[in-house]
Every structure is written in C-alpha cells, then in structure tokens.
N, C-alpha and C positions, 0 to 999 in steps of 0.2 A: 504494500500500500504506500509506504513512504520510501520506496527504493532509491529515489534520487535526492534524498534529503542532504542539504549542505552539511559539511562537518561542523559540529558544535551547534547545530540548529536548535531553535526553540519553537514550540508550537504556539501560535498566536491565534486566539479567538476573539472576535468582536461580537458582542451580543447585547441585547436589551431585554429586560424583564420588568413587568409591572411591579412585582413585589420582591422583597428580600428573600433569597432562597439559597439552597446548596445544590450545585450541579455536579454530577459525577461524569468525568471523562474517562472512559474505559478503553484501553488499548490491549486487546487480547485479555490476559488475566491480570493486567496492571491497571490500577485506578488512581486518579488524582481527583481530589475534592476541591471544588472552586466555590468561593463565597460570591454570590451574585448580589449586587447592591440593590437593585430594583429602582424604578423611577423612569423618567422620560428620556434620560441620556444613555447612549450606548456606553458599554464598559469594555475595555481591552484587558484580556487575560493573557499572561505569558507563562507558559509551562515548559519546564526543562525536563530532560530525561529523568533526573533524580526525583522529580515530583510524582512520578508514576511508581507505585509500590504494589507488590503482589501480596498474597496471604501471609507469606513469611517475612514481610517488610523488606524485601529485596528490590532494588531499583531496576528499572528498565535499562538495558545495556545499550541498545542501538535502535534507531528509528526504522532501519531497513528490515528489522525482524518482525515488525507489526503487520498483521494480516487483517485485523478488524478494529474499527473504531466505533464506539457507541456512546451517545450522550443520553443521560437519564437522571432522574432525581435520586435514585438509590440503586445500589448493586450489592449483591452478596459475593464476597470473595471466598473462594472455597480452597480447602487444602489440596495439595497435589496428589497424584495417584500414589497410593500406598501410605499416605500420611493420615494420622488421626487428627481429629479436631472438628469443631462445628463451624459452619460458614460465619463470616464476619461481615456485618452490615456497614456499608460506607454510604453516607448521604442520608436523606430523609424524604418524606413525602413533599411533593411540589405544591406550593400555594399559588393560586391565581392562574392566569392564562399561560400557555407555553411560551418560552422565550423566542425572540426573533434573532436569528444568527445573521450578522451583517457580512462577516468576512472570516476567512480562516487561511492560514499559511504557515509553512515552516520557514523560518528565517535564520540565516547564519552567514557570517562573514560577508555581509553586504549582498547576499544573494537571496532572492525570494522564490520559493517554490509553492505555488498554490496547492491547497489540499482539496481534493475532490472526494466527496462522500455522499452516500445515500443517507438521508436523515430520517430516522424513525422516532417520532415523538411518542413517548409512552403515555398511555391513558392516565388521566388524573385519578380515575377511580381505582387504579391498581395500587394496592397496599404494598409498601416495601417489605413488610413482614411475610408476604405471600411468596416471595422469591421469584 
C-alpha cells in the first residue's frame, strides 16, 4: 500500500469533525490513536512510524510493509498467533457525524506521496465492545 513511501516519511491526515473524538488509524495490526479537536476548522494530524503500536506495544518498522489501512472510532488489538491474552481496546465510540477527510499523504525529505485508500466509515450504532 505504501510501497513508494519516502525515507523517514510521516503520514499526514487533514480532517474535520463536528465534535471532540478519538480516531483510530489502523495499519494492519498496528494502531495509532488520534485526538480529534472537533469544530468548524480542519485539523492536521502527523503520525510517525513509532506512533503505530501492535498488541505487544511494538512499533511499526516500515511503511512498505503495510497492506491495509482502516480509520475507525475503536479497534481491538489482538495477541499474535500462539500468544495468550485478551484483545485490547484502542479508541472509543464516535460522537456526532462522521469526520470529513480533506487530505492524506506520506511526507518525507521534501517529497510528497499521496495516499490513496478506500474509506469505510463505521456505523455509529456499532459498539466498540462488540469487536
């Protein structure tokens, strides 16, 4: 998905939401939790590889390894195969209308790589506890 990411790149999202919320950016099994300010003005969020953590709190190593990107109010991180443990909740239920995404890109060393994705907005009626 991010195969041509510039070295040292950051993932930049520009979004606007009506209310203060938490947004989870999931890259495969690595999650980053973003605090969304809410209001009329767009917010720019900059995420580094180190912001994305898996169930074992290990950081994402490389952008080019990513196969799936998902944006949602909450996600359950699960232990790896053969590991014991209960799923860990990241995020919370979304309040208000879904966010509007204005822009997304991987930026590094003065090079901009647009990020293209299919956006699936999770239903507001879905409870994060239901997994």
